[in-house]
VOGU-3710 file (C-alpha; in Angstrom, 3 decimals, decimal comma):
1> mpfittrala> -45,334/-26,367/-92,276  -45,251/-22,750/-93,479  -41,486/-22,470/-93,873  -38,500/-24,573/-94,788  -36,898/-24,251/-91,374  -33,164/-23,563/-91,454  -30,888/-21,575/-89,205  -29,091/-20,000/-92,131  -32,200/-18,996/-94,063  -34,617/-17,943/-91,385
11> pvailafaac> -33,753/-14,243/-91,729  -33,468/-14,078/-95,502  -34,234/-16,814/-97,977  -37,069/-18,880/-96,565  -39,083/-15,741/-96,062  -42,378/-16,889/-97,499  -42,098/-13,615/-97,622  -42,259/-10,642/-95,244  -43,613/-8,469/-98,038  -46,526/-10,882/-98,359
21> adtipsetap> -47,374/-10,774/-94,352  -32,464/-41,427/-115,153  -33,109/-42,665/-118,435  -30,241/-41,078/-120,351  -30,954/-37,361/-120,654  -32,014/-36,288/-124,107  -29,357/-34,604/-126,192  -31,944/-33,230/-128,619  -33,127/-29,639/-128,488  -36,235/-29,175/-126,328
31> pplaarvavp> -39,418/-27,763/-127,865  -39,903/-23,972/-127,845  -40,752/-22,687/-124,386  -43,923/-21,082/-125,646  -45,129/-24,269/-127,320  -48,800/-25,064/-126,818  -49,477/-26,044/-123,213  -50,717/-29,619/-122,959  -49,878/-30,938/-119,498  -51,848/-33,654/-117,681
41> ahvtasaews> -54,003/-32,223/-114,931  -52,162/-34,158/-112,213  -48,817/-32,483/-113,005  -48,210/-29,679/-110,519  -47,084/-26,267/-111,717  -43,867/-26,682/-109,716  -43,009/-29,879/-111,561  -44,061/-28,421/-114,906  -41,855/-25,358/-114,554  -38,979/-27,463/-113,225
51> avardlvvar> -39,161/-29,364/-116,519  -38,949/-26,006/-118,319  -35,820/-25,241/-116,300  -34,240/-28,562/-117,267  -34,981/-27,833/-120,933  -33,255/-24,473/-120,569  -30,223/-26,036/-118,904  -29,878/-28,324/-121,928  -30,647/-25,734/-124,593  -28,462/-22,978/-123,119
61> qsnafqairn> -25,555/-25,310/-122,355  -25,437/-24,515/-118,628  -22,607/-26,219/-116,790  -23,230/-28,260/-113,652  -22,342/-25,390/-111,316  -24,653/-22,913/-113,038  -27,443/-25,457/-113,270  -27,493/-26,437/-109,609  -27,768/-22,776/-108,617  -30,527/-22,218/-111,173
71> yatlnlaqyn> -32,568/-25,173/-109,915  -32,222/-23,993/-106,304  -33,281/-20,442/-107,194  -36,318/-21,655/-109,128  -37,531/-24,239/-106,619  -37,135/-21,905/-103,641  -39,196/-19,260/-105,466  -41,876/-21,848/-106,213  -42,255/-23,039/-102,637  -42,294/-19,538/-101,208
81> avvaadresh> -44,920/-18,578/-103,787  -47,211/-21,387/-102,622  -46,806/-20,340/-98,997  -47,434/-16,700/-99,846  -50,541/-17,539/-101,896  -51,948/-19,570/-99,009  -51,320/-16,705/-96,598  -53,111/-14,281/-98,883  -56,198/-16,503/-99,124  -59,048/-15,258/-96,936
91> ggrqlsrraa> -62,710/-15,926/-96,369  -62,797/-19,122/-98,366  -61,329/-17,418/-101,437  -58,239/-19,472/-102,324  -55,607/-17,764/-104,409  -54,419/-19,977/-107,236  -51,293/-21,787/-106,149  -50,585/-22,743/-109,744  -50,718/-19,143/-110,926  -48,474/-17,989/-108,083
101> vaaasvvals> -45,933/-20,732/-108,783  -45,932/-20,011/-112,504  -45,392/-16,284/-111,968  -42,549/-16,881/-109,501  -41,013/-19,369/-111,934  -41,041/-16,825/-114,764  -39,228/-14,297/-112,589  -36,612/-16,814/-111,392  -35,941/-18,261/-114,845  -35,867/-14,830/-116,472
111> ytypsdqaal> -33,057/-13,962/-114,059  -31,034/-17,063/-114,856  -31,914/-17,093/-118,586  -32,645/-13,442/-119,497  -32,691/-14,039/-123,259  -35,689/-16,349/-122,752  -37,839/-13,916/-120,791  -40,292/-13,216/-123,603  -40,818/-16,918/-124,297  -41,305/-17,601/-120,586
121> eerlqqqlva> -43,911/-14,857/-120,308  -45,706/-16,213/-123,359  -45,765/-19,684/-121,870  -47,314/-18,308/-118,698  -50,070/-16,578/-120,660  -50,811/-19,783/-122,560  -51,106/-21,694/-119,303  -53,586/-19,216/-117,859  -55,994/-19,628/-120,784  -55,491/-23,373/-121,285
131> phwlekgshd> -58,594/-25,399/-120,325  -58,427/-26,823/-116,807  -54,874/-25,544/-116,169  -55,918/-23,466/-113,154  -57,331/-25,214/-110,111  -61,060/-25,638/-109,932  -62,487/-23,140/-107,490  -59,417/-20,911/-107,304  -60,008/-17,176/-107,101  -58,118/-13,938/-107,570
141> vhralavgra> -55,763/-15,186/-110,264  -54,424/-11,693/-110,857  -53,611/-11,322/-107,163  -51,936/-14,738/-107,194  -49,781/-13,662/-110,140  -48,764/-10,492/-108,319  -47,888/-12,447/-105,183  -45,852/-14,946/-107,188  -43,907/-12,231/-108,997  -43,147/-10,409/-105,734
151> vgeqvvahak> -41,862/-13,619/-104,157  -39,787/-14,399/-107,241  -38,155/-10,979/-107,121  -37,221/-11,460/-103,465  -35,645/-14,857/-104,131  -33,723/-13,419/-107,100  -32,444/-10,581/-104,903  -31,207/-13,199/-102,450  -29,515/-15,194/-105,226  -27,708/-12,120/-106,509
161> tdrlfdpwtg> -25,797/-11,902/-103,230  -24,884/-15,588/-102,784  -21,258/-15,001/-103,951  -21,063/-18,404/-105,638  -19,424/-17,037/-108,749  -17,297/-14,310/-107,198  -13,811/-14,322/-108,803  -11,231/-16,504/-107,088  -8,064/-14,579/-106,241  -6,003/-17,343/-104,644
171> tvptgpgiwf> -2,992/-19,250/-105,947  -2,572/-22,934/-106,730  -0,109/-24,593/-104,323  2,655/-26,854/-105,581  4,275/-29,997/-104,276  4,062/-33,807/-104,392  0,500/-35,068/-104,684  -0,890/-31,569/-105,278  -3,372/-31,090/-108,092  -2,444/-28,940/-111,071
181> ssavppavpg> -4,382/-27,804/-114,107  -3,829/-30,115/-117,071  -5,464/-27,605/-119,405  -3,301/-25,939/-122,048  -2,720/-23,210/-121,046  -3,454/-23,902/-117,358  -6,921/-22,743/-116,335  -8,293/-21,359/-113,087  -9,510/-24,332/-111,007  -13,274/-24,765/-111,163
191> gagfsaarpf> -15,128/-24,065/-107,931  -12,091/-22,795/-106,053  -14,031/-19,879/-104,607  -17,205/-21,747/-103,702  -16,303/-21,966/-100,031  -16,920/-18,201/-99,835  -20,516/-18,636/-101,003  -23,496/-18,385/-98,669  -25,135/-21,779/-98,067  -28,812/-22,344/-97,404
201> fltstsqfrp> -28,670/-24,867/-94,560  -25,055/-25,294/-93,459  -23,776/-23,378/-90,441  -20,462/-23,007/-92,292  -19,042/-24,237/-95,572  -16,598/-26,455/-93,667  -19,266/-28,000/-91,404  -18,963/-31,414/-93,074  -15,391/-31,214/-94,335  -14,234/-34,817/-94,876
211> ppppafgspe> -11,083/-36,235/-93,269  -7,864/-36,070/-95,306  -7,482/-38,521/-98,203  -4,729/-41,151/-98,156  -1,316/-39,491/-98,071  0,309/-39,234/-101,488  2,703/-42,134/-101,994  1,442/-44,070/-98,958  0,652/-47,789/-99,309  -3,079/-47,029/-99,169
221> fqdalgdvrh> -2,731/-44,421/-101,903  -0,666/-46,721/-104,115  -3,049/-49,645/-103,648  -6,014/-47,504/-104,626  -4,164/-46,028/-107,586  -3,265/-49,549/-108,716  -6,903/-50,559/-108,572  -7,873/-47,634/-110,787  -5,102/-48,468/-113,260  -6,287/-52,064/-113,440
231> isdtrtaeqd> -9,856/-50,955/-114,129  -8,604/-48,522/-116,744  -6,715/-51,290/-118,503  -9,584/-53,777/-118,459  -12,861/-51,830/-118,531  -15,530/-52,934/-120,966  -17,699/-51,098/-123,475  -20,619/-51,449/-121,069  -18,623/-49,749/-118,336  -17,723/-46,941/-120,730
241> siarfwalpv> -21,427/-46,505/-121,450  -22,230/-46,288/-117,742  -19,541/-43,644/-117,325  -20,914/-41,551/-120,151  -24,406/-41,765/-118,668  -23,376/-40,604/-115,210  -21,056/-37,888/-116,470  -24,106/-35,725/-117,341  -21,939/-33,041/-118,970  -22,799/-29,699/-120,549
251> gtvtpggywn> -25,626/-30,274/-123,004  -27,586/-32,513/-120,589  -29,732/-31,703/-117,571  -26,546/-32,097/-115,457  -26,410/-34,051/-112,162  -28,629/-31,516/-110,408  -31,222/-31,858/-113,158  -31,146/-35,642/-112,954  -32,146/-35,492/-109,288  -34,589/-32,643/-109,901
261> reaaelaaah> -36,426/-34,831/-112,386  -36,320/-37,778/-109,987  -37,879/-35,643/-107,237  -40,656/-34,416/-109,552  -41,442/-37,965/-110,632  -41,444/-39,146/-107,032  -43,884/-36,394/-106,072  -46,194/-37,318/-108,943  -46,045/-41,027/-108,089  -47,101/-40,295/-104,505
271> gfnerrtarl> -49,831/-37,865/-105,497  -48,243/-34,846/-103,836  -50,204/-31,629/-104,110  -48,677/-28,319/-105,191  -47,335/-27,385/-101,796  -45,727/-30,746/-101,028  -44,227/-30,988/-104,495  -42,767/-27,495/-104,286  -41,306/-28,187/-100,870  -39,734/-31,469/-101,950
281> lavasmagfd> -38,138/-29,832/-104,990  -36,920/-26,847/-102,979  -35,349/-28,868/-100,165  -33,589/-31,198/-102,617  -32,237/-28,441/-104,864  -31,137/-26,231/-101,987  -29,431/-29,158/-100,262  -27,669/-29,967/-103,529  -26,440/-26,369/-103,711  -25,028/-26,664/-100,194
291> aliacndgky> -23,436/-30,001/-101,069  -21,613/-28,367/-103,972  -20,256/-25,655/-101,681  -19,216/-28,117/-98,970  -17,623/-30,493/-101,455  -15,456/-27,773/-102,935  -14,469/-26,611/-99,477  -12,971/-30,095/-99,081  -11,395/-30,124/-102,528  -9,494/-26,924/-101,894
301> aywlvrptqa> -8,551/-27,844/-98,343  -6,584/-30,856/-99,677  -5,856/-30,126/-103,396  -5,527/-33,860/-104,074  -4,002/-34,840/-107,395  -6,230/-36,675/-109,878  -5,425/-40,326/-110,632  -4,287/-39,615/-114,211  -1,864/-37,032/-112,869  -0,417/-39,586/-110,471
311> dpgiklaigl> -0,304/-42,286/-113,185  -0,451/-40,989/-116,791  -1,024/-44,568/-117,950  -4,615/-44,364/-116,725  -6,867/-43,764/-119,726  -10,051/-41,748/-119,462  -13,557/-42,819/-120,359  -14,763/-39,198/-120,288  -13,243/-35,728/-120,068  -10,875/-34,612/-117,318
321> pnfpsypsnh> -12,432/-32,100/-114,884  -10,362/-29,022/-114,075  -10,410/-29,328/-110,291  -8,911/-31,568/-107,577  -10,209/-35,077/-107,113  -11,243/-35,340/-103,460  -14,071/-35,373/-102,535  -16,230/-35,999/-105,601  -18,741/-33,296/-106,566  -20,979/-35,885/-108,197
331> acisateams> -21,002/-38,142/-105,137  -21,631/-35,253/-102,750  -24,495/-33,795/-104,775  -26,130/-37,113/-105,652  -26,001/-38,529/-102,127  -27,347/-35,316/-100,628  -30,205/-34,850/-103,089  -31,186/-38,500/-102,873  -31,204/-38,494/-99,081  -33,086/-35,194/-98,831
341> rapalgyhsk> -36,321/-36,649/-100,191  -36,653/-39,449/-97,632  -38,372/-37,407/-94,868  -41,049/-36,232/-97,313  -42,248/-39,822/-97,660  -42,686/-40,384/-93,941  -40,336/-43,330/-93,629  -36,909/-41,759/-93,463  -34,833/-44,598/-92,037  -35,992/-47,302/-94,436
351> lsravsrass> -35,719/-45,150/-97,536  -32,432/-43,550/-96,537  -30,854/-46,985/-96,196  -32,141/-47,922/-99,641  -30,841/-44,671/-101,118  -27,545/-45,229/-99,360  -27,199/-48,647/-100,984  -28,166/-47,207/-104,356  -25,627/-44,408/-103,956  -22,956/-46,982/-103,211
361> rvgahramvk> -23,794/-48,885/-106,388  -23,699/-45,692/-108,423  -20,382/-44,783/-106,832  -18,963/-48,212/-107,557  -19,985/-48,001/-111,213  -18,402/-44,608/-111,573  -15,260/-45,750/-109,795  -14,994/-48,607/-112,261  -15,516/-46,689/-115,429  -15,239/-42,959/-115,042
371> vdawswtylp> -11,719/-43,527/-113,765  -10,177/-40,083/-113,628  -13,104/-38,435/-111,912  -12,714/-41,162/-109,281  -11,589/-39,476/-106,112  -11,192/-41,936/-103,234  -14,695/-41,055/-102,069  -15,692/-44,216/-103,885  -13,771/-46,450/-101,548  -16,076/-47,737/-98,786
381> sgclqvrtaa> -14,789/-45,259/-96,202  -15,197/-42,360/-98,600  -18,730/-43,351/-99,610  -19,638/-43,560/-95,934  -18,223/-40,092/-95,359  -20,268/-38,570/-98,180  -23,477/-40,293/-97,098  -22,957/-39,318/-93,454  -22,584/-35,670/-94,461  -25,670/-35,986/-96,665
391> r> -27,761/-37,060/-93,706
//
C-alpha cells in the first residue's frame, strides 16, 4: 500500500509526497546521540531512529503532550520517506530506504529538538559509514538522502500548522461537580485547546466524544467515589509501585513512548522490513495523536471534577494532573495505540480482543492505585467506551 489512507490526510499529510512524484522506562540519561553506531543488522532505521526520539524525550524532559506530537511527526516522516524512496527507484536501482528514513528522521527531530540538530546530523554521518548499516545492493545513497530530507521538510511544514499548542482563550466554568485548578496559583488547564487541533484520521475532534459521566452527586457517582476512597485507604506498596510505573511522567519516554517502543519491538519480533515497520509506527503514533485530541474534546465538554476534589480524603499515589478527569488521556491513548497495531499482524479480531483484555487489566490497576487520575473511564462501561472509540 503506497499511502496511509485517511480522509483527513489524503490532501496534505500522507503525501508520500507530491514533490517526489514496558519494563520500567530508564530514568538515567541516554548516551550521546552521536555515540558510535552499533546496531544489529535486523533493526530497521525507523525503529533505530524512534529509539533516538525516545532518548530525546527523556533527556529533554518533554511532557506527554509534546512527546506524542513528536513521535507522530517523526514516524510519519519515516513512512513517507520509504514510500518516496521506492517511487524514485528505477531500472533495478533501489534507493536506500534506510538512508531516506534516517535523513527524514534528522529533519523531523531537528524541528522538535533544535538544540540537538548537530548531534543528529553527526549520528547520520556515522550511520552512513558504519559497516553493513546500509542495505546490501542499495544505490544512489545521496539521492535517497535528498528524498528523505525533502519528505521530512514537508511533514514538518504540516506539523507547524496543526494548532495543537495554540493558546487557549476560554474560561473555566464554575458550579457543583465542575473541575477547578488545584495549582497555587491556579494554572491554565492542560489540553483545553486541543479540540481546535487538526487530527490525522478523525473526521472531527468530537467524532468519538464519550457519553456524559455519572451526574455529580448521583448514587452512581457516590458509589464510584466511595470505591476510590476505599482503595485510597487500603492500597498496598505494590499497588503504589504499579501506579508509579504507569504514570510515565516527565523524565520518562511518556505513555506515547511506551507504545512506540512496543510497536518497534513487535515489528522486530515479526521480522517486518523497513516499509512495514515504518507504517506500523506511523499509524500507531498518528492514532495516538488523534486519541489525545479526541480525549480532551471530551474532557472539556464535561469538565468533570477529579476524585480528590470531590473527596479531599482521597490520598494520591502520584501527582495531580491539571485537567478534568473524564475521560482519561492515558486510557484513550493506550487503548488506541494498542488496537492500531492489530491489522498489521493479519489477525485483527483475535489480537484486538487480547489487547482489549490487556487494556482492561491496565485500567483496573490504574483505577486501584493511581486514584486521582482515575476518571470513571475505568469502570466497565467507561473502558468499553474507550476501546470502542479506539477501534
